VOZA-353198 format. One record per residue (C-alpha): residue number from 1; x, y, z; residue in three letters. Coordinates in steps of 0.25 Angstrom, whole numbers, plus 5000, padded with zeros to 4 digits. Example, Ala and Ser with C-alpha at 12.3 -4.5 7.8 and 13.67 -1.06 7.14 Angstrom:
2
[1 [5049 4982 5031] 'ALA']
[2 [5055 4996 5029] 'SER']
END
This chain:
476
[1 [5147 5061 5069] 'UNK']
[2 [5141 5055 5081] 'UNK']
[3 [5134 5042 5081] 'UNK']
[4 [5121 5049 5085] 'UNK']
[5 [5122 5059 5073] 'UNK']
[6 [5125 5048 5063] 'UNK']
[7 [5113 5039 5068] 'UNK']
[8 [5104 5051 5067] 'UNK']
[9 [5109 5054 5053] 'UNK']
[10 [5107 5040 5049] 'UNK']
[11 [5093 5040 5054] 'UNK']
[12 [5090 5053 5047] 'UNK']
[13 [5096 5046 5034] 'UNK']
[14 [5087 5034 5036] 'UNK']
[15 [5075 5043 5038] 'UNK']
[16 [5078 5050 5025] 'UNK']
[17 [5079 5037 5018] 'UNK']
[18 [5066 5031 5022] 'UNK']
[19 [5059 5044 5017] 'UNK']
[20 [5065 5042 5003] 'UNK']
[21 [5061 5035 4991] 'UNK']
[22 [5074 5027 4992] 'UNK']
[23 [5068 5020 5004] 'UNK']
[24 [5055 5017 4997] 'UNK']
[25 [5063 5010 4986] 'UNK']
[26 [5072 5003 4996] 'UNK']
[27 [5059 4997 5003] 'UNK']
[28 [5054 4993 4989] 'UNK']
[29 [5067 4986 4985] 'UNK']
[30 [5069 4979 4998] 'UNK']
[31 [5055 4974 4998] 'UNK']
[32 [5057 4968 4983] 'UNK']
[33 [5070 4962 4987] 'UNK']
[34 [5064 4955 5000] 'UNK']
[35 [5052 4951 4992] 'UNK']
[36 [5061 4944 4981] 'UNK']
[37 [5069 4938 4992] 'UNK']
[38 [5056 4930 4997] 'UNK']
[39 [5061 4930 5011] 'UNK']
[40 [5050 4936 5020] 'UNK']
[41 [5058 4935 5033] 'UNK']
[42 [5070 4942 5027] 'UNK']
[43 [5060 4953 5021] 'UNK']
[44 [5054 4955 5034] 'UNK']
[45 [5067 4956 5041] 'UNK']
[46 [5072 4967 5031] 'UNK']
[47 [5059 4975 5031] 'UNK']
[48 [5059 4974 5047] 'UNK']
[49 [5073 4980 5047] 'UNK']
[50 [5069 4991 5037] 'UNK']
[51 [5056 4994 5044] 'UNK']
[52 [5063 4994 5058] 'UNK']
[53 [5073 5004 5054] 'UNK']
[54 [5062 5014 5048] 'UNK']
[55 [5054 5012 5060] 'UNK']
[56 [5065 5015 5070] 'UNK']
[57 [5073 5026 5063] 'UNK']
[58 [5061 5034 5056] 'UNK']
[59 [5050 5041 5063] 'UNK']
[60 [5042 5044 5050] 'UNK']
[61 [5034 5031 5046] 'UNK']
[62 [5031 5036 5032] 'UNK']
[63 [5043 5027 5028] 'UNK']
[64 [5036 5015 5033] 'UNK']
[65 [5026 5017 5021] 'UNK']
[66 [5035 5011 5010] 'UNK']
[67 [5040 5000 5020] 'UNK']
[68 [5026 4995 5024] 'UNK']
[69 [5021 4996 5009] 'UNK']
[70 [5032 4987 5004] 'UNK']
[71 [5036 4978 5016] 'UNK']
[72 [5025 4968 5013] 'UNK']
[73 [5030 4966 4998] 'UNK']
[74 [5042 4958 5003] 'UNK']
[75 [5033 4945 5005] 'UNK']
[76 [5036 4936 4992] 'UNK']
[77 [5026 4927 4986] 'UNK']
[78 [5035 4915 4989] 'UNK']
[79 [5037 4919 5004] 'UNK']
[80 [5037 4908 5014] 'UNK']
[81 [5034 4912 5028] 'UNK']
[82 [5044 4910 5039] 'UNK']
[83 [5041 4908 5054] 'UNK']
[84 [5034 4920 5061] 'UNK']
[85 [5045 4923 5071] 'UNK']
[86 [5055 4926 5060] 'UNK']
[87 [5046 4936 5055] 'UNK']
[88 [5045 4942 5068] 'UNK']
[89 [5060 4943 5070] 'UNK']
[90 [5061 4950 5056] 'UNK']
[91 [5051 4960 5060] 'UNK']
[92 [5059 4964 5073] 'UNK']
[93 [5066 4976 5067] 'UNK']
[94 [5053 4982 5062] 'UNK']
[95 [5047 4980 5076] 'UNK']
[96 [5059 4986 5083] 'UNK']
[97 [5058 4998 5073] 'UNK']
[98 [5043 5000 5076] 'UNK']
[99 [5046 5000 5091] 'UNK']
[100 [5057 5010 5090] 'UNK']
[101 [5048 5019 5081] 'UNK']
[102 [5036 5019 5091] 'UNK']
[103 [5046 5021 5103] 'UNK']
[104 [5054 5032 5097] 'UNK']
[105 [5045 5041 5088] 'UNK']
[106 [5033 5049 5091] 'UNK']
[107 [5021 5047 5083] 'UNK']
[108 [5013 5058 5075] 'UNK']
[109 [5000 5063 5082] 'UNK']
[110 [4987 5056 5078] 'UNK']
[111 [4979 5067 5073] 'UNK']
[112 [4967 5070 5064] 'UNK']
[113 [4976 5069 5052] 'UNK']
[114 [4976 5054 5053] 'UNK']
[115 [4963 5053 5045] 'UNK']
[116 [4964 5038 5043] 'UNK']
[117 [4967 5034 5057] 'UNK']
[118 [4953 5032 5062] 'UNK']
[119 [4947 5025 5050] 'UNK']
[120 [4958 5016 5049] 'UNK']
[121 [4957 5012 5064] 'UNK']
[122 [4942 5011 5062] 'UNK']
[123 [4944 5001 5050] 'UNK']
[124 [4953 4993 5058] 'UNK']
[125 [4943 4992 5070] 'UNK']
[126 [4933 4988 5059] 'UNK']
[127 [4942 4977 5055] 'UNK']
[128 [4944 4972 5069] 'UNK']
[129 [4929 4972 5071] 'UNK']
[130 [4926 4965 5058] 'UNK']
[131 [4919 4952 5060] 'UNK']
[132 [4912 4955 5073] 'UNK']
[133 [4900 4947 5075] 'UNK']
[134 [4902 4941 5061] 'UNK']
[135 [4897 4926 5060] 'UNK']
[136 [4908 4924 5049] 'UNK']
[137 [4920 4914 5051] 'UNK']
[138 [4932 4922 5055] 'UNK']
[139 [4946 4919 5059] 'UNK']
[140 [4952 4928 5070] 'UNK']
[141 [4967 4927 5065] 'UNK']
[142 [4963 4931 5051] 'UNK']
[143 [4955 4943 5056] 'UNK']
[144 [4967 4948 5065] 'UNK']
[145 [4977 4946 5053] 'UNK']
[146 [4968 4953 5043] 'UNK']
[147 [4965 4965 5052] 'UNK']
[148 [4980 4967 5055] 'UNK']
[149 [4983 4966 5041] 'UNK']
[150 [4972 4975 5035] 'UNK']
[151 [4969 4984 5047] 'UNK']
[152 [4980 4985 5057] 'UNK']
[153 [4992 4985 5048] 'UNK']
[154 [4987 4997 5039] 'UNK']
[155 [4982 5005 5050] 'UNK']
[156 [4995 5003 5059] 'UNK']
[157 [5004 5007 5047] 'UNK']
[158 [4995 5019 5044] 'UNK']
[159 [4996 5023 5059] 'UNK']
[160 [5011 5022 5060] 'UNK']
[161 [5014 5030 5047] 'UNK']
[162 [5004 5041 5052] 'UNK']
[163 [5009 5042 5066] 'UNK']
[164 [5024 5042 5062] 'UNK']
[165 [5024 5048 5048] 'UNK']
[166 [5031 5061 5045] 'UNK']
[167 [5033 5069 5032] 'UNK']
[168 [5048 5067 5030] 'UNK']
[169 [5046 5065 5015] 'UNK']
[170 [5036 5068 5005] 'UNK']
[171 [5025 5058 5009] 'UNK']
[172 [5018 5058 4995] 'UNK']
[173 [5031 5055 4987] 'UNK']
[174 [5035 5045 4998] 'UNK']
[175 [5022 5038 4998] 'UNK']
[176 [5021 5038 4983] 'UNK']
[177 [5036 5032 4982] 'UNK']
[178 [5032 5021 4992] 'UNK']
[179 [5021 5017 4982] 'UNK']
[180 [5029 5017 4970] 'UNK']
[181 [5040 5009 4977] 'UNK']
[182 [5030 4999 4982] 'UNK']
[183 [5024 4998 4968] 'UNK']
[184 [5038 4996 4962] 'UNK']
[185 [5040 4985 4972] 'UNK']
[186 [5027 4978 4969] 'UNK']
[187 [5029 4979 4954] 'UNK']
[188 [5043 4973 4956] 'UNK']
[189 [5037 4961 4964] 'UNK']
[190 [5026 4959 4954] 'UNK']
[191 [5034 4959 4942] 'UNK']
[192 [5044 4950 4949] 'UNK']
[193 [5033 4940 4951] 'UNK']
[194 [5026 4941 4938] 'UNK']
[195 [5039 4940 4930] 'UNK']
[196 [5043 4928 4938] 'UNK']
[197 [5030 4921 4935] 'UNK']
[198 [5032 4924 4920] 'UNK']
[199 [5046 4918 4920] 'UNK']
[200 [5040 4906 4927] 'UNK']
[201 [5030 4904 4915] 'UNK']
[202 [5018 4910 4922] 'UNK']
[203 [5007 4916 4913] 'UNK']
[204 [5007 4930 4920] 'UNK']
[205 [4996 4935 4911] 'UNK']
[206 [4987 4925 4916] 'UNK']
[207 [4976 4928 4926] 'UNK']
[208 [4980 4916 4934] 'UNK']
[209 [4994 4922 4937] 'UNK']
[210 [4994 4931 4949] 'UNK']
[211 [5007 4938 4954] 'UNK']
[212 [5009 4936 4969] 'UNK']
[213 [5019 4945 4976] 'UNK']
[214 [5018 4938 4989] 'UNK']
[215 [5014 4950 4998] 'UNK']
[216 [5003 4953 4987] 'UNK']
[217 [4995 4945 4978] 'UNK']
[218 [4990 4949 4964] 'UNK']
[219 [4979 4958 4969] 'UNK']
[220 [4987 4965 4981] 'UNK']
[221 [5000 4969 4973] 'UNK']
[222 [4992 4975 4962] 'UNK']
[223 [4984 4983 4972] 'UNK']
[224 [4996 4988 4978] 'UNK']
[225 [5003 4991 4965] 'UNK']
[226 [4990 4999 4960] 'UNK']
[227 [4992 5008 4972] 'UNK']
[228 [5007 5010 4970] 'UNK']
[229 [5004 5013 4955] 'UNK']
[230 [4996 5026 4958] 'UNK']
[231 [5009 5032 4964] 'UNK']
[232 [5017 5030 4952] 'UNK']
[233 [5008 5041 4946] 'UNK']
[234 [5011 5050 4958] 'UNK']
[235 [5025 5051 4954] 'UNK']
[236 [5021 5052 4939] 'UNK']
[237 [5014 5065 4944] 'UNK']
[238 [5027 5071 4950] 'UNK']
[239 [5035 5071 4936] 'UNK']
[240 [5033 5067 4922] 'UNK']
[241 [5047 5060 4924] 'UNK']
[242 [5040 5049 4932] 'UNK']
[243 [5030 5046 4922] 'UNK']
[244 [5038 5035 4915] 'UNK']
[245 [5044 5028 4927] 'UNK']
[246 [5032 5027 4935] 'UNK']
[247 [5024 5024 4922] 'UNK']
[248 [5032 5012 4920] 'UNK']
[249 [5031 5008 4934] 'UNK']
[250 [5016 5009 4933] 'UNK']
[251 [5016 5000 4921] 'UNK']
[252 [5024 4990 4928] 'UNK']
[253 [5015 4990 4940] 'UNK']
[254 [5003 4989 4931] 'UNK']
[255 [5009 4976 4924] 'UNK']
[256 [5011 4970 4938] 'UNK']
[257 [4996 4972 4941] 'UNK']
[258 [4992 4967 4927] 'UNK']
[259 [4999 4954 4930] 'UNK']
[260 [4993 4953 4943] 'UNK']
[261 [4980 4950 4936] 'UNK']
[262 [4972 4957 4946] 'UNK']
[263 [4959 4963 4939] 'UNK']
[264 [4956 4973 4950] 'UNK']
[265 [4970 4978 4952] 'UNK']
[266 [4971 4980 4937] 'UNK']
[267 [4958 4987 4936] 'UNK']
[268 [4961 4997 4947] 'UNK']
[269 [4976 4998 4943] 'UNK']
[270 [4971 5004 4930] 'UNK']
[271 [4962 5014 4937] 'UNK']
[272 [4974 5018 4946] 'UNK']
[273 [4982 5020 4933] 'UNK']
[274 [4972 5028 4926] 'UNK']
[275 [4970 5037 4939] 'UNK']
[276 [4985 5038 4940] 'UNK']
[277 [4987 5043 4926] 'UNK']
[278 [4976 5053 4927] 'UNK']
[279 [4982 5059 4940] 'UNK']
[280 [4996 5060 4933] 'UNK']
[281 [4990 5066 4921] 'UNK']
[282 [4983 5077 4929] 'UNK']
[283 [4995 5080 4937] 'UNK']
[284 [5004 5081 4924] 'UNK']
[285 [4994 5086 4914] 'UNK']
[286 [5002 5099 4912] 'UNK']
[287 [5015 5092 4910] 'UNK']
[288 [5019 5090 4895] 'UNK']
[289 [5030 5080 4899] 'UNK']
[290 [5020 5072 4906] 'UNK']
[291 [5011 5071 4894] 'UNK']
[292 [5023 5067 4885] 'UNK']
[293 [5027 5056 4894] 'UNK']
[294 [5012 5051 4895] 'UNK']
[295 [5010 5051 4880] 'UNK']
[296 [5023 5043 4879] 'UNK']
[297 [5019 5033 4889] 'UNK']
[298 [5005 5032 4883] 'UNK']
[299 [5012 5028 4869] 'UNK']
[300 [5021 5018 4876] 'UNK']
[301 [5009 5012 4884] 'UNK']
[302 [5001 5011 4871] 'UNK']
[303 [5013 5004 4864] 'UNK']
[304 [5014 4994 4876] 'UNK']
[305 [4999 4991 4876] 'UNK']
[306 [5000 4989 4861] 'UNK']
[307 [5011 4979 4862] 'UNK']
[308 [5006 4972 4874] 'UNK']
[309 [4991 4973 4873] 'UNK']
[310 [4988 4958 4871] 'UNK']
[311 [4997 4955 4883] 'UNK']
[312 [4990 4965 4892] 'UNK']
[313 [4976 4962 4888] 'UNK']
[314 [4979 4947 4890] 'UNK']
[315 [4983 4950 4905] 'UNK']
[316 [4971 4959 4907] 'UNK']
[317 [4962 4949 4901] 'UNK']
[318 [4968 4938 4910] 'UNK']
[319 [4966 4947 4922] 'UNK']
[320 [4951 4949 4919] 'UNK']
[321 [4948 4935 4914] 'UNK']
[322 [4939 4931 4925] 'UNK']
[323 [4928 4939 4933] 'UNK']
[324 [4927 4944 4947] 'UNK']
[325 [4921 4930 4952] 'UNK']
[326 [4934 4923 4949] 'UNK']
[327 [4941 4930 4960] 'UNK']
[328 [4930 4926 4970] 'UNK']
[329 [4929 4941 4975] 'UNK']
[330 [4914 4940 4973] 'UNK']
[331 [4912 4929 4983] 'UNK']
[332 [4921 4937 4993] 'UNK']
[333 [4912 4949 4991] 'UNK']
[334 [4899 4941 4994] 'UNK']
[335 [4906 4935 5006] 'UNK']
[336 [4909 4949 5011] 'UNK']
[337 [4895 4953 5010] 'UNK']
[338 [4890 4941 5017] 'UNK']
[339 [4900 4944 5028] 'UNK']
[340 [4895 4958 5029] 'UNK']
[341 [4880 4954 5029] 'UNK']
[342 [4883 4944 5040] 'UNK']
[343 [4890 4955 5049] 'UNK']
[344 [4887 4969 5043] 'UNK']
[345 [4894 4976 5054] 'UNK']
[346 [4907 4970 5056] 'UNK']
[347 [4908 4960 5044] 'UNK']
[348 [4915 4947 5045] 'UNK']
[349 [4929 4952 5049] 'UNK']
[350 [4943 4950 5044] 'UNK']
[351 [4944 4936 5050] 'UNK']
[352 [4932 4931 5041] 'UNK']
[353 [4935 4918 5034] 'UNK']
[354 [4928 4918 5021] 'UNK']
[355 [4926 4907 5009] 'UNK']
[356 [4933 4912 4997] 'UNK']
[357 [4947 4909 5003] 'UNK']
[358 [4955 4910 4990] 'UNK']
[359 [4955 4925 4990] 'UNK']
[360 [4959 4930 5004] 'UNK']
[361 [4970 4921 5010] 'UNK']
[362 [4982 4929 5005] 'UNK']
[363 [4981 4940 5015] 'UNK']
[364 [4976 4932 5027] 'UNK']
[365 [4961 4936 5028] 'UNK']
[366 [4948 4935 5020] 'UNK']
[367 [4949 4946 5009] 'UNK']
[368 [4936 4950 5003] 'UNK']
[369 [4943 4957 4992] 'UNK']
[370 [4936 4971 4993] 'UNK']
[371 [4937 4983 5002] 'UNK']
[372 [4921 4984 5002] 'UNK']
[373 [4918 4969 5004] 'UNK']
[374 [4930 4967 5014] 'UNK']
[375 [4925 4978 5022] 'UNK']
[376 [4911 4974 5023] 'UNK']
[377 [4914 4959 5024] 'UNK']
[378 [4925 4961 5035] 'UNK']
[379 [4920 4973 5043] 'UNK']
[380 [4906 4976 5039] 'UNK']
[381 [4900 4989 5041] 'UNK']
[382 [4910 4993 5052] 'UNK']
[383 [4921 4991 5042] 'UNK']
[384 [4914 4998 5031] 'UNK']
[385 [4912 5010 5039] 'UNK']
[386 [4927 5010 5043] 'UNK']
[387 [4931 5008 5029] 'UNK']
[388 [4923 5020 5024] 'UNK']
[389 [4929 5029 5034] 'UNK']
[390 [4943 5024 5031] 'UNK']
[391 [4941 5027 5016] 'UNK']
[392 [4935 5041 5019] 'UNK']
[393 [4948 5044 5028] 'UNK']
[394 [4957 5038 5017] 'UNK']
[395 [4952 5047 5006] 'UNK']
[396 [4950 5059 5014] 'UNK']
[397 [4965 5058 5017] 'UNK']
[398 [4968 5057 5003] 'UNK']
[399 [4959 5068 4998] 'UNK']
[400 [4960 5078 5009] 'UNK']
[401 [4973 5084 5004] 'UNK']
[402 [4976 5079 4989] 'UNK']
[403 [4990 5077 4985] 'UNK']
[404 [4996 5069 4974] 'UNK']
[405 [5000 5057 4981] 'UNK']
[406 [4986 5056 4987] 'UNK']
[407 [4980 5057 4973] 'UNK']
[408 [4988 5045 4969] 'UNK']
[409 [4985 5038 4982] 'UNK']
[410 [4971 5039 4978] 'UNK']
[411 [4974 5034 4964] 'UNK']
[412 [4980 5022 4970] 'UNK']
[413 [4967 5020 4979] 'UNK']
[414 [4958 5021 4967] 'UNK']
[415 [4964 5007 4963] 'UNK']
[416 [4966 5002 4977] 'UNK']
[417 [4952 5005 4982] 'UNK']
[418 [4946 5000 4969] 'UNK']
[419 [4953 4987 4969] 'UNK']
[420 [4951 4985 4984] 'UNK']
[421 [4936 4984 4981] 'UNK']
[422 [4939 4970 4975] 'UNK']
[423 [4952 4966 4982] 'UNK']
[424 [4959 4966 4995] 'UNK']
[425 [4967 4979 4995] 'UNK']
[426 [4960 4987 5006] 'UNK']
[427 [4962 4975 5016] 'UNK']
[428 [4976 4972 5011] 'UNK']
[429 [4983 4978 5023] 'UNK']
[430 [4997 4976 5018] 'UNK']
[431 [5000 4983 5009] 'UNK']
[432 [4988 4990 5003] 'UNK']
[433 [4981 4996 5015] 'UNK']
[434 [4993 4999 5023] 'UNK']
[435 [4999 5007 5012] 'UNK']
[436 [4986 5015 5010] 'UNK']
[437 [4986 5018 5025] 'UNK']
[438 [5000 5022 5025] 'UNK']
[439 [4997 5032 5013] 'UNK']
[440 [4985 5038 5022] 'UNK']
[441 [4995 5040 5033] 'UNK']
[442 [5004 5047 5024] 'UNK']
[443 [4993 5056 5018] 'UNK']
[444 [4989 5060 5033] 'UNK']
[445 [5004 5063 5036] 'UNK']
[446 [5005 5072 5023] 'UNK']
[447 [4992 5079 5027] 'UNK']
[448 [4997 5081 5042] 'UNK']
[449 [5011 5086 5037] 'UNK']
[450 [5006 5094 5026] 'UNK']
[451 [4996 5102 5035] 'UNK']
[452 [5008 5106 5044] 'UNK']
[453 [5005 5097 5056] 'UNK']
[454 [5016 5091 5064] 'UNK']
[455 [5013 5077 5070] 'UNK']
[456 [5015 5077 5085] 'UNK']
[457 [5025 5065 5084] 'UNK']
[458 [5036 5074 5078] 'UNK']
[459 [5048 5076 5087] 'UNK']
[460 [5053 5090 5092] 'UNK']
[461 [5065 5089 5083] 'UNK']
[462 [5056 5087 5071] 'UNK']
[463 [5046 5098 5074] 'UNK']
[464 [5058 5108 5076] 'UNK']
[465 [5064 5103 5063] 'UNK']
[466 [5051 5105 5055] 'UNK']
[467 [5049 5119 5061] 'UNK']
[468 [5063 5122 5056] 'UNK']
[469 [5060 5118 5042] 'UNK']
[470 [5047 5126 5042] 'UNK']
[471 [5055 5138 5047] 'UNK']
[472 [5065 5136 5036] 'UNK']
[473 [5054 5136 5025] 'UNK']
[474 [5048 5148 5031] 'UNK']
[475 [5061 5156 5031] 'UNK']
[476 [5064 5152 5017] 'UNK']
END
């Protein structure tokens, strides 16, 4: 075997691997180990090598979805920052891989199938224009960082997946497996932090306790977990055999959210669970084995609730022990409306420096803790128009061709969009909006490939190979 043939075979093997569930599991496992290691520089170096290999050796950028979703999860709560030049060196393999990818692979064509491209671009422009002519105090550095984080990063990842995405695997199963893997990773991290606190004598049932994972606080990780939990139900629909393992995983993740003591997350997680159970029941309503497993699970759940009722009610009562005013969100909403009324067209901008400093500093800019109020306060009517257009395009993409994974994506969005009305989810670029944007890119890819269109970026060899497969199927 010649070296060229061996190299080609190794590359094909690697290509097959990154399109498998084993790759998703590996990314989750590596992220957890790096997170436990509490060394961000080493984590960036390892992720840089993995990302660089995928970028350099694989044209299809769908395998970047699990990588981008889980990479931020390596930041530990006790992480101490090193010098910036060290981070830059650690990222060199990923930068080299990106340069190789852009130089060696042709992109897909930009066509009408990219339904979300224009509204995403317009929202980004509205974010950049935010604060024009506003008399409010602003910080230019904060504005640049927040726009990069909340606008440029999600839009750039969406565009990259869309322009270099292919259909080498079942996109629905791959995306759902990514969310399950990410959910397992977050549950493992949360349980590690919670059990460590309990071992240290902390009263984890108290509302004063809030688990912090480093990359996410006690509001952000329940938001992401809520989205992931919806896809547990996706696999429950595929076979009654998945009901027990994914049901147990869902219970574990619910416990992680319960101990986060986030009132909004808990409320909207319950809505996601109800919607998920209804969807699973509709799909399996004629399956006798499904009903047998469900009845057994209901009996077990009833017994657990009977034995642990006092403990559960104690945690829930502690979580809801104070009112909305205790969080300070009401003051933020009034502040958002003041900013909007001062400059209705462009708002106060993302560099706005407000007064309630205790709630916004963790992600670098002044968060108004609501999709509606953040949009009006930061971008005014221009941003509101762009946001409405974005939502129309998003749910047109979801509902124009209904499939099972889109249904459970919508189930996830019930919780996410609802909770984001009183929290930061919509403007949390990493991980929340980036993951949602990548899903939209995959929905568009599925629609394009499903309708028989072939992106212009395909090579001649790939075109001929696809035609041979079509001919074989016709002949058979």
